[in-house]
N, C-alpha and C positions, 0 to 999 in steps of 0.2 A: 504493500500500500504506500502510495506517495501522497503527501499533502501538498497541494498547490495553493499558492496565495495570490489572489487576483489583485494586481495593481494597475489595472487598465486606466483608471482616472488619473493616476500619478504620471503617466507618460506624457501628458500634455500640460503639466503644471508649470506655470510661468512666473509665479510670484517668488520673491526672494526669501520667503518664510512660509511655514506651513500654518494652516488654519483649520479649526473645527474637525471635520471628518478626515481630512488628510493627516492631521496630527494623530488622530485615533488609529487610522490604518497603519501608519508607521509605528506607533507605540505598541500596538498588539503584536506586530511582526517582531519587533525587538524583544517583547516579552516572551514570545515563543522561542526565540533564539536563547534567551537567558534560561528558559526552562529545558534547554537541551533538545528542543524540537525545531529543526531548521527546515521550514517548507521551501519548496522551489517557487521562485517568482514566475508569474505568468501574466500575459495580457491578451485581450481579445483582438485578433487581427481581422478587421472588417473585410479586407480584400480576399482573404482565404476562408472567411466564415468559420473560424475556429480559434481556440486558445493556443498560444504558442509560448515556449519558454522565453523569458525576458532577457534581453541583452541589457545589462546595467547601463550601458552607454546611452540607452534611450531615456533614462531618467535625468531630470535636471539636477544641477549641483545642489540646489536647495533641498531636494529629496535625498540625494545620496549622502549629504552631510549629516542627516539624521538617522540613516540606517546603520545597524550594526555591521561591522566589517565583513562578516561572513557572507552577507547578502551581496556585497560588491565583488568580493574575491571568488565567490563560488564555493567556499569551504563550508565546513559544518561546525567549526568551533567558534566560541565567542571572540569578539574583537580583543586584540591585545592593546595595551596602553598606546602603542605606536599607531594603532588604527582608530584612535579615539575620534568620535564623530563631531565633536564641537571644537571649532578652532579656538586657539588660545585668545583670551580676552586681552584687550589693550590695557596698558598700565592705567590704574585709576587716578594717578596723580598728574596725568597729562591729557589734555584735550586732544582728541583725534582730529587731525586735519588731513585732507587729501585734495587732489586737484579739483574734484567735483565741488567740494565745499568752498574752495577758493573762488570758483567760477560762479556758483549759484547762491552761495550764502548758506545760512543755517536756520532760516525762518521756517515755520510750518509750511508756507507756500513753496519754499525751495525743496523741502523734503517731499512734498506731494509731486512736484515737477520731476525730481529725480526718479521717484517710483514710477511715474507715468512713462518715462523713457525706458525703464527696465521692462515694464509690462509690454510696451510697444515692441521692444526688441524680441522678447519671448514670443509674442503673438506673430511677429513677422517670420521668425524661425519656424514656428509651427505651420503657418500658412505655406511657406516654401516647401516644407516636407510634404504636406498634403497635396500641393499642386504637382510636385514631382511624381507622387504616387498616382494621381489622377491621370497625368500625361502618359505614364507608363501603361496604365490600363487602357486608356482611350486610344492610343496610337500604336501600341505594340501588340495588341490583341492577346493580352495575357489572361483574359477572362473567357469563360465558356461562351460560345456564340450560338445563338439559335438562328438558323438560316430559314428564312421564309421565302418560299418560291414567289418571285415577283410576277405580277400580272403582265400581260403583254403590253409593252410600251411604257411600263411604269419604271420608276427609279427608286424602288424600295431598297433601303440600306439595312443590312443585318443589324439587329439590336443586341447588345450584350446582356446576358442574364446575370442576376446577382450571384455572387459566389455561393456554392452550396455549403450548408452548415455541416461540418464534420467534427469528429471527436478530437482531431489533432493528437498530441502526445498523451492526453489524459485517457487512462485505461479504466475498464470496469474494476471497481474496488478502490479506486483512488478517491481522494477527497478534495473538493474545491471549496475554499473559504473565500467568499466574495463579500467583503465588508466595506467597500468604498462607495463613492458617489458615481455609480455606473449608469444612472438613468438617462443622461444625455447622449450615450453612445449607441448609435443605431445598430440594432441586431444583437446587442449584448444580452438582453434578457432572454430572447428566444434561444440563442446559442447555449446559455446557461441551463435553461430548461431541457434542451435537447441532450445535454450531457447526462442529466439525471435519467432520461429515458434509456441511455446507453449503459447505465449501471454505475456512473460516477455519483458519489454521495455529495450533495450540494447543501451547504449551509450559507445563508445570506443574512445580512444585517439590515434592519429598518430602524433608523434613529428616531424618526417621528413621521407623522403623516400630515404635517402642516400644509404642504401645497395641495393636498387632496381635500382636507376638511376645512381649511382656511384659505380659499383661493384668492381672497381679497388682498392678500399680502404679497403675492408673487405674480409674475406675468403669465399670460395664457399659455404660452409654449411650455413653461415649466409645469403648469397644472396638468397639461396633457401628457407630458413625458413621465412625470412622477406617478400619475394615476395608472397609466399603462404598466409601468415598471412595478409598482406596488402590487397590483393584482397578479402579475406574473410571479413575483416573489412569494406571495401568500398562497398561491395555488400550485406552484411547481418547485418547491424546495423540500428537502428532507427535514430541515430544521431551520427556524428563524430566530435570530437573536435580536434583542432590543436592549435599551439602556436604562429603563426606569419602570417602576410600577405604573406610573402615569401613562407612558407610551404603550405598555402592554395592554392597559385598559382601553386605550384609543384603538389599538389594532383589533382587539377582540370585538369591540363595538362595531367597527367598520366591517369586519367579516360578517357579523350578524346582519347588519344593514344590507350588505351585498348578497346575502343568502348563499354563502359558501362556508364550510366549516373552517374554523381557525386552524392553522398548522400547529405542530408542536412549537412552543415558544419558551425561550429562556432569557432571563435578564442577566446581563453582565454589567458590573459596575466599572465605569471607565477609570483608567489610571490617572492619577493627578500628582504622582510623586515628582518632585523637582529634581533637576540635574544637580549633582553634588557640586558642579562648578559654580552654581549660583550662590553657594555659601561664601564665595570669595567676594571682595569688594568690586561691584560692577563698574564699568567705565562710565564717564559722563555721556549722556545721549547727545545727539545733534541738536535737539531743542531742550533747553532746561528752563522750567518755569521759574519766575522771579518771586512768586508769592506762594503761600501754602496752597496745595492743590489736591483735588480728588481725582481718582483714576477710574475710567470705565474702559474695559477691554471687551470689545464686541463688534461684530460686523455692523456697519451702518445700514440698518434695515428697519422697515416700518415696525415689525413686531418686536424688535429689540428696544423700541420705546425711547429713542433719543428725544422725542418731542417732550416727554415728561422732564427730562434733564433741562431742556431749554426753558420750559415753564418755571421750573424750580430756580434756575439761575436768574431769570427775570425778577423773581421775588427777592432773591438774595441781593441782587444788585440794587434794587430800589430801597431795601432796608439798610444796607451796609456801605453802599458807595465804594470808596477806594479800599475798604476793608473786605470787600467781597472776594472769596477765594477763587482760584483758577479751577478749571475743569479740563482734564486731558483725556480725550477719547481716542483710543487706538483701535483701528479696524478698517477693513476694506469696504468701500462703498458698494451698496447693493441697489436694487431697483426702488424707485418711487421715493427717494430721499432728497432729490435735487432741490425741491421747493423749500424743504426744511433747512437745508444747508445755505440756501440763498438768504432766507430770513435771518439766520444767525450771522452771516457775513455782513448784512446790511443793518443789523440792529446795533447802534452805537453804544447802547447800554451794556451789552454783553460780549460784543465781538472781540474785545481785548482780553476776555476772561475764558472763553471757550475755544479750545485748540483741537482741531481734528487732524490726527496723524495716521499715516499708514506707511508701509514699508519699514516698520520698526523691527530691528533685529532683536533676538532673544536677550542678548546682554543688555541692550538699552531698556527693554521691557522690565528686566530684573531691577534696574536702577529706579524706574518709576514705581514699581511695587515697594521697594525699600524706602522710598522717600515721600510717598504720598501720605496725606492725612488719613485717608481711608479709601477703600474701593467702593464703587457703586455698580450694581447690576440691575437695571430697571425693566428687564424684559417682560412682555405680556404673555409669552407662550414659549415653552421650551420642552425639548425631549429630555434634557438633563440640565445644562448650565455649568460647563466646565470652568469658566473663569471664577465662579464662586468658590469652587474647590481649590483652585490655584491660589486665590487670595488667602484662604484659610491655611493652605500649605506654606505660604510665606509668613504666616503668623500675623496677618493684618486684619483689622476690623473690616467687615464687608457689610455695606448697606444694600440689602438684597430685596428684590421683588418676592412677594409671597405666592406668585402664580405657579400653577401647574406642577412640574417636577422639581422645581428649585428647592423646595423644603426637604426633599428626600436626601439632598447632599448632607445637610446637617440641620436638625430641627430647632436648635437653640443657640448655636454659636454665631450666626449672622444676626444683624438687626434688621427685621423685616418691615416692609411697608407695602401698602396697596399700590400696584402699578398704575392705577387710574387716579391717584390722589397725590398731587405734588406737595401739598402742605405738610404731610407727614415726613416726606423726604427733606423738605426745608428744615424742619425742626431737628431731624437727625444730623444734618450737616452742621447746623448751628451748635448743637450739643457737642459734636465731635471737636469743634474748634474751641468751645468755651470751657470744656471739662477734660483737660488732658489726663487727669488722674483716672477718670472713668474709662477713657480709651486704654490706658496702660493696663488697668485691671481686666478689661475685656480681652485684650490681646494676650495677657498672661494666661487667661483661661483657655483661649484658642490654642496656644502653644502646648499647654498641658494636656488637652483632651483630644485635639484633632489628630487622627491617625491617617496619613496619606495612603492612598491605594497605589500599589506598584503596578506597572504594566505586566509584570510577570503574573501577578494575581489575576488580572483581567484575562491574560492568555490562558491560564489554567482553567478559568471558567469556560472559555471557548472550547478547550480540549474536552472538558466534561460534557459539553453539549455534543461534541463529535461522538463521544462514547455512547451517549443516550441515543443518538440517531443510529449508530451502528447496531445497538441492541434491538432497537425497534425494527430495523430492516431485517435482522436475522429472524425475529419473531414472525414478521410478516411472511418471509420466504418459507419458514417452517410450516406455517399454517396453509 
């Protein structure tokens, strides 16, 4: 039996850092390696219609930098110190300057511009790769052709058929772990289901069903893609993993509403253990707030509820004037937030206090965690809420929304607020600044009681689900 680990969505990753699902995919893989189970990397090849072994050169440096060394070298042993995945941090006593900073400066706008250039470069490289593949298929006749007999006098041109779905190197009895964001990949869901028909045991992950049951927060294309993908996952997998009791309940309710039986479901708690390198003094980030600041780490997304933060900071600015604290928001921009960002930029009462950053490296983010007054996570709807766990892992006070799954991370260590009520958040921000002794006592309690979850623990939960699926299949075959 070979365990194959699907990293199809990581082959097109262009950002300089990992976010959300991609961090989870890499984290679980590293946890498997640490548990002495090194799966083979695979990706879905749309041209061939099957999964193929992954050439590590296809992954971006941002992904490779976070993978355990054995994945890159093809070996089966954990990485040695010489293969460490995190580059050494710059000296904390010296501000880091390079040619790009000299040219563009170090303001938040400059950071966004540099990140945009990096994303454009990555997207251009991906487009060039896809264009080359298309030209090879289109003009070299590498796909199966269906020849249609032309009518007399017509100019009918033979049309290429889609590549047939095949098993590729995955054999009956093998296991495919598909835990990433594969819904935008055409043909991926069907090929995965076809593998199961050929005797490959398929385990897939559903983090949440937000695009399916809350379509107002995403674009129509994503709604269609995720709905199609989710139904395939729920009806054509040997076992489905999810990340919280809340998400499990949503999945079960969706299956009942759709009138098909829910598949075998297991909950895995996501890893949130911090790198040991973060215990060192992190370097100064490219943007350093000049006032006390609060930190929000989250995709800039409607459901993440940055509107509430804007409302709260309007109140704080009106009450405290120059004493109003800063707000540092770290995250990639998503759909339907442009109007909100324009409001913030044009609002002279808060635009000098609210800073939207992205392209922030892990070492810089560690500095923000260490030096913020507290973190804030205002989301209205989550499958989990990993930044809350990371904040607690740093030993920092977290002002967190009480919505959906977030309370499952820890029911009493964050300070919760209603994500639809800005005044409760305002009072918590004011209390954090006015009562440092209270903050110290809360953070002492957090450091004493919060136990981070390692990715090895998460990986072992995944392996336990594999064993459950194997026993179920054996029972079914015996019957």
